[in-house]
N, C-alpha and C positions, 0 to 999 in steps of 0.2 A: 815473267813472260816466257812461257815454256809449254807450247802445245803443238806446234806444227808437225814435228816428226812423230810425236806421241800419238796424235789423233790419226795420222795416216796408218798407224799400226792397228787401229781399232776396226772391227768389222762395221759395216753400215748399220745404223740403228733405225729401224722403222716399225719394229714391233717390240712390245715390252717383255715378251716371255721367251719365245723360241731362241733368239740369239743369246739372251742372258743365260739360258740353260746350257747351250752348247759351249759358251765361253767358260762357264764354271766347270764343266766336265773337262775341258782342255786344261784349265788351270790346275785342277786337282790331279790330273795325270802327271803334272810336272813335280809332284811331290810336295804339295802345299803343306800338308800336316807336318812332315818331317822338318821343313824349313821353319815353320812357325815355332815348333818345339825348340829347335836349335837357337832361334833368335831369343826366345824367352830365357833360355839358360844363359846365353851370352850376356843378355841385359842384366840378369841377376848378378852375374859375376862382375860386370862393369860397375853396377851400383855399389857392391861391396867394396870394390877397389876405390871407387870415388869417395866413399865415406872415410876410408882409411887415409887417403891422401889429404882430404880436407882436415882431418883431425891432426895431421902432422904439418899443416900449413902449406900443403902443395895443392896445385890445381889438377894437373894431369901428367902422370908419369910418362904416358905414351908420347907426349910432345916435349918432355924434358923441361917443362916450364915451371918456375917457382914464382909465386906472387902472393902478396898479402892483399886480398881483395878489398880490404878496407881503404886502400889508397885510391880506389876508383868508386865514384858515386853510382848508385843504382839508377837506371832509367825508369820511366813510368811503366808500371806493370799493366795498366789499363788505360783506355780512352773512353770518354763519355759520348754516346751517340745521341741524336736528337730526341730519342724516346726517353733518355735518362739512363738507359742500360749501360753498363760498363763492360766493354769488350776487351779481353786480354790482348796485350800488344804483341805477344809472341805466340804463334799457333803452330801446330803440327799439321802439315799437309799430308793427306793419306793417299795421294795418287800412287798407284802401284804398291801400296802397303797391304800386307795381309794381317790376319789375326795375330795379336801379340806385339804389333809394332806401334800401337797407339801411344805408348810411353807415358801413360797416366801415372805410372809408379814413380817417375822422376820429377813430377810436378807440373806437366802440361795440363792446362784446363780448357784450352781452345783447340778443338778438332775441326779441321777444314776438309770437308769431303764433297762429293757430288754423285748424282745418279750415274753419270757416265763413267765414273771410276770403277763401277761394278764390284765394289767390295763393301757396300754399306751393310750387308748381312754379317760379314766377318767383323767389321768395326762394331756393329751392334752387339755381337757376342762378347767382344773384348770389353765393351762398356758394361755389359751385364755382369761380367766376372770381376770387374773392378770394384774396389771398396769406396770409390769416390761418389758422393751423393749427386744425383742428377742436377740439383739446384746449384751445385758448385761448378758445373761444366758449361761450356759454351759450344754448342753444336751448330755448325754451318753446313748447308747443302746447297745444291744448285739445280735450277730448272734447265733441262736439256732442250736443245733446239727443236726437237720433234714435238714438244708439248706446249708450245706457245699459245695455241688456240685456247680461249677461255674454258671451254668444256673439258679440255684435257689436263688442265693444271692441277686441279684438286686430286684426281686419281693418281697422278704422278707423285704429288706430294705425299699422299697417303701411303703409297708404296714405300717411299723413302722412310717415312715415320715408322712403318711397320718393321722394316728391316733394321732400323737403328734401335728399335725397342723404346721409343719415346712418343709422347702425345703432342709434342711441340718442338719446333726448331727455334733457336735463338736468332738465326739469320738465314734467310733464303735469298739467293741471288739469281737473277737472269744470267745464265752462264755466258752466253754470247748474244750480241745484238743481231742475230741471224735466226729466222724462223724457217723450219722445214715443214713440209706437208707430211702427214703420217704415212701416206701411201708412196711407194716408190723408193728410190735411192737418193737421199739428200736433194729432194726437189724443193726449190726455194719457194716459200710463201712470201710473195712480193709485198702483199698488203701489210701483214704483221711485221715484216722486216722494216718497211718504210714507216709504219706507225705502231709502236709497241704499247700505246696507251691502253687498248683493250686487255692486253696481257697484264699490265700494271694494275688496272682496275680490279681484276680478279684476284691478284695478289693482295690488294688492299682488303678485299672481302675476307680473305683467309687470315689476315691480321685481326680483323674484327671477330672472327670465329675463335681466335685463340690458338690456332694451329701454328702460327708464325709470330714471333715477337718483333722482328725487324726485317725489312726487305731492302734489297740493294741490287746493284748491277755489276757486271764484270766485262772487261774488254770494250767498253763504250768509249769512243773518242769524244772530244769536246762537242763536235757537231751533233752527235747522237745523244749525248747527255742533254744538250739544249733542246733538241727535238722532243725529248720525253718531258723535261721539266717545264716546257712551254704550256703544257696542259695544266688544268686545275687539279693538282694532286692532293689527295687526302693525307698521304704520307710521303714525304720526300725520301729519295734514296738515302739509306744510311751510310753506305760505303760504295766505292767503285774500285774493283781490283784493276790495277795498272794505270789509273788516271786520277790525279788529284786536282780537279777543277770544279768550279761552281760550288765551292764550299763542302765538297764531299771528302770524307776521310779515305785515305788511300790504303788499300791492301795490296801488298807486293808479294805475288806468288813466286816462289823460287828465287829469293833475293840474292842467292849466290850464283845464279845463272843456270842454264840447262845442264843436263848430265854431260854434254860435250863442251860446255862453256865454263863449268865450275873450276876446272884446273887453271884456266887462263885468268879467271877472276881472282883466285887466291894467290896468283903469282904476280899481280900488279906490284911494282916496286914500292909505291907509296903504302900499299896495304901491308906488305911484308915489313917495311920500316916501322910502321906504327905498332904492329904486332910484337916485333922484337923489343921496341922501346917499353911497351906496357906489360910485356910478359903474358900476353894472351894469344890466342890463335888467330890466323888471318880470317877464318870464318867468323869468329866473334867480333873482329874489327868491322867487317862488312855488315853483320846483323846489327851491331850496336850503332853504326852510322845510320842505318835505315831508321831504327827506332828513334834516334836522336833527332832525325828530320821530321818526326811526327807520323811515321808510317807503321801500320800493322804488318808484321812480317810472317810469312808462311814458309819457313825453310823446310826442305824435304830431305830426309836421309833414312836409310834402312840399317845403318850401322849404329849399334847401341851407344858406343862412346861418343859419337858425333851428335846423336839425338840429345844426349845429356849436355854436351858442350854447347849446342845451339840455344839452349834455354837460358844460359847465363850471359847476360849482356850488361854493359857498363857504360857510363857516361864518359865520352872521350874528352880529353883536354881540348880547349878551344883551338889551339894551334894545330893539333892533329886532325880535328874535325874539319878545319878549313883546308888542310892539305888534301884530304880525301875529296872535299867539295871541288877543289881546283882540278884534281885528277879526273873527276867524273864529268866535268864540263869542258875539258880540254879537247874533246873530240866529238864529232857528230853522234847523235843517238844511234844506237845499233839495235835492230830488232832481230832476235835469233829465232823467233817462231812466228809463223803466219800461216794459218790453215786455208787461206782464201783459194789458192790454186788446188789444194787437195780436195776441197769441197766444190770446185769448179764454179765458183761464184762469178757473176759478171762484173764484180767490183772488188776492190781491196777493202777488207773489213776495217782496216785501220786508216784508210785515206780520209782526208778532211780534217780540218782543225775546228 
């Protein structure tokens, strides 16, 4: 649940080319290439250190933790979708990531991106330079609000496919249950927002064309899920990020919290206690708890050691899992991100059960 502040920082999107070009120019002015090279070098050093520590029975020297990982069982590495495809349970979210940060070298096979992240070309280049075969990767992208009209969907998808350097996506999500008109600045398309079925029908056609393997939704509350699934769907939504209702597999974006929330999340006393007891990091405790609950997690980090750390999750002892469950349900739900006001919507996108 991590978008309100981030989306307010983005320029308004109502054209596919001009703003993307200006954004890239600004980004490159900030020294993108030097940062990417530095990150690759740091990641290589981190991988070398990690291999050394593993060979000596250590996990991570930077945390001062020692643990024999055989004492903790591994959690599921994949979940099965209605199509029969197996989606990796831990993904790397590439929001604000640049080339070199996709972390394929450390074992990630699930890359979660989106058109609006504006880095699909850079991600595609990293994928091209990787030695991992395409069939071993799971690539997710998302349809932005401006392209919900059926005639706009395939061109938007084709643009993402071209930038990623692939001829199909494993998963394509409706990013938000909010449709904008292409002209103007975030002008609400009331019809497609109230009834996403025409958008969904076009996505189903693209599944039949082979350009998409699975389709899903993101940020849909229960009422909006029910509004969509009340139609006669050829393909049911495979996943829904942020909501596990109506038999949908949950994808949790930024399971550690937003960039301003993560410190608080990692400092929860119960989380720290479990981490100390098991000899793993607080981040691994939270990610493991999510996966143990049956959730696909999309943790985000640009720090090489943390990228590596986040991929290693373990089954928590039942008493520790229940301790975290109790802590999580002991307070009212807290939403740290909501773009409704920033988009000047006449409603709260998350209201309604």
